[in-house]
C-alpha positions in Angstrom: 26.8 18.7 46.7 23.3 17.6 46.8 22.3 14.0 47.8 19.0 12.6 46.5 17.3 9.3 47.2 15.4 8.0 44.1 13.8 4.7 43.5 15.4 2.4 41.0 12.3 2.6 38.9 12.5 6.4 38.6 16.2 6.3 37.8 15.7 3.8 35.0 12.8 5.8 33.6 14.9 9.0 33.7 17.8 7.2 32.0 15.6 5.8 29.3 14.1 9.2 28.7 17.6 10.7 28.3 18.7 8.0 26.0 20.7 6.1 28.5 20.8 2.5 27.6 20.1 1.2 24.1 16.4 0.3 23.9 16.4 -0.1 20.1 18.8 -1.7 17.7 20.4 1.1 15.7 20.2 1.4 11.9 23.9 0.9 11.6 23.8 -2.3 13.7 20.9 -3.6 11.5 22.9 -3.0 8.4 26.0 -4.7 9.9 23.9 -7.7 10.8 22.6 -8.0 7.3 26.1 -7.5 5.9 27.4 -10.3 8.1 24.6 -12.8 7.8 24.0 -12.8 4.0 27.3 -14.5 3.1 26.9 -17.0 6.0 23.5 -17.9 4.6 25.1 -18.7 1.2 24.7 -15.3 -0.4 27.4 -13.2 -2.1 29.5 -10.4 -0.6 28.2 -7.7 -2.9 28.0 -4.2 -1.2 24.8 -3.9 0.7 22.1 -1.6 -0.8 19.0 -1.4 1.3 16.8 -1.0 -1.7 17.9 -4.4 -3.1 16.0 -7.6 -2.4 17.5 -10.7 -0.8 17.5 -12.6 -4.1 20.0 -10.0 -5.5 22.6 -11.4 -3.1 22.1 -15.0 -4.4 19.7 -16.2 -1.7 17.1 -18.7 -2.7 14.1 -19.8 -0.6 16.3 -22.0 1.6 18.9 -19.3 1.8 16.3 -16.8 3.1 15.4 -19.2 5.9 19.0 -19.7 6.8 19.6 -16.0 6.7 16.7 -15.4 9.2 18.2 -18.1 11.4 21.6 -16.3 11.5 19.9 -12.9 12.2 17.8 -14.3 15.1 20.0 -17.0 16.6 23.7 -16.2 16.1 25.4 -14.5 19.0 28.5 -13.6 16.9 26.8 -11.8 14.0 23.0 -11.6 14.7 20.9 -9.4 16.9 22.2 -11.3 20.0 25.7 -9.9 19.3 24.3 -6.4 20.1 22.4 -7.5 23.2 19.0 -7.9 21.6 16.7 -10.7 20.7 14.0 -11.4 18.2 11.1 -13.9 18.5 11.8 -17.0 16.5 9.0 -16.2 14.1 9.7 -12.5 13.6 11.3 -13.0 10.2 9.1 -15.9 9.0 7.5 -13.6 6.4 10.8 -13.1 4.5 10.9 -14.1 0.8 13.5 -13.8 -1.9 11.7 -10.6 -3.0 12.0 -8.9 0.4 13.9 -5.6 0.4 16.8 -5.3 2.8 15.3 -2.0 4.2 12.3 -4.0 5.3 14.5 -6.5 7.1 16.4 -3.7 8.8 13.2 -1.9 9.9 11.8 -5.1 11.3 14.9 -5.8 13.3 14.8 -2.3 14.7 11.1 -2.4 15.5 10.9 -6.0 16.9 14.3 -6.5 18.6 14.2 -6.1 22.3 17.1 -5.9 24.8 18.1 -9.3 26.3 
């Protein structure tokens, strides 16, 4: 048995380097968030295809704003559910013509652990 004394900072750096602790929302989590939030924003329950645009799920301009609100602010189905947060304006660029893959990538790139 070998006993070492490491600083908390070095342990956390080592853990992050080895993949310990989720520092990024996974692709599967992003898809699940999209799947859960579209119907709650007034869209349909059609199977999620990341190449589709938000409008193909029945979301109009107001529905897109509502969708962004669910993604950012809901702790049951949004990024908060997975222990992440997004800035309130991080999805302000969404339109009915936005592809779901772009939404998913933005969530993965901009979501930070709570």
